[in-house]
C-alpha positions in Angstrom: -33.3 -26.7 -1.2 -33.6 -27.4 -5.2 -30.1 -29.0 -6.8 -30.5 -26.1 -9.1 -30.2 -23.2 -6.7 -27.4 -24.8 -5.5 -25.2 -25.1 -9.2 -26.2 -21.7 -9.7 -25.0 -20.5 -6.2 -21.8 -22.2 -6.9 -21.4 -20.8 -10.2 -22.3 -17.4 -8.6 -18.9 -18.1 -5.9 -16.5 -19.1 -8.9 -17.6 -15.4 -10.9 -17.1 -13.6 -7.4 -13.9 -15.4 -6.6 -12.7 -14.3 -10.6 -13.9 -11.2 -10.0 -12.3 -10.5 -7.0 -9.1 -12.2 -8.2 -8.8 -9.6 -11.3 -9.8 -6.8 -8.7 -6.8 -7.5 -6.8 -4.5 -8.2 -9.5 -5.5 -4.6 -10.6 -4.9 -3.1 -7.1 -1.4 -4.5 -7.5 -0.2 -2.8 -10.8 -1.8 0.4 -9.6 -0.1 0.1 -5.7 3.2 -0.6 -8.3 2.4 2.4 -10.6 1.9 4.4 -7.4 5.0 3.7 -5.9 6.6 4.2 -9.1 5.5 7.4 -9.6 5.5 8.7 -6.1 9.5 8.1 -5.9 9.9 10.4 -9.6 8.3 13.1 -7.9 10.4 13.1 -4.7 13.8 12.8 -7.3 12.3 15.6 -9.4 11.0 17.7 -6.4 14.7 17.0 -4.7 16.1 18.4 -8.2 14.1 21.2 -8.3 15.0 22.3 -4.9 18.8 22.2 -5.6 17.9 24.1 -8.8 16.1 26.7 -7.4 18.4 27.0 -4.7 20.7 27.9 -6.4 19.3 30.3 -9.0 17.6 31.6 -5.7 21.7 32.2 -4.2 22.9 33.4 -7.3 20.1 36.3 -7.9 19.9 37.4 -4.4 23.7 37.6 -5.0 23.1 40.7 -8.0 20.0 42.0 -6.2 19.9 45.7 -4.8 18.9 45.4 -1.0 14.8 46.8 -0.9 15.4 49.8 1.0 17.2 51.4 -2.3 
């Protein structure tokens, strides 16, 4: 094999390694964001259920039964 071909292959591999590392960093940051959003969503869902649960009990206490 020609030496220039070997050098070109080494350069391509080096660039690919760099791109793979950059993609790994992006995926890591995205996973951190996803984890944070899931945590926030869980908290908001819990708060909403608590709020609606309290309101639901109050509303039903003042409503007439369906047979009226």
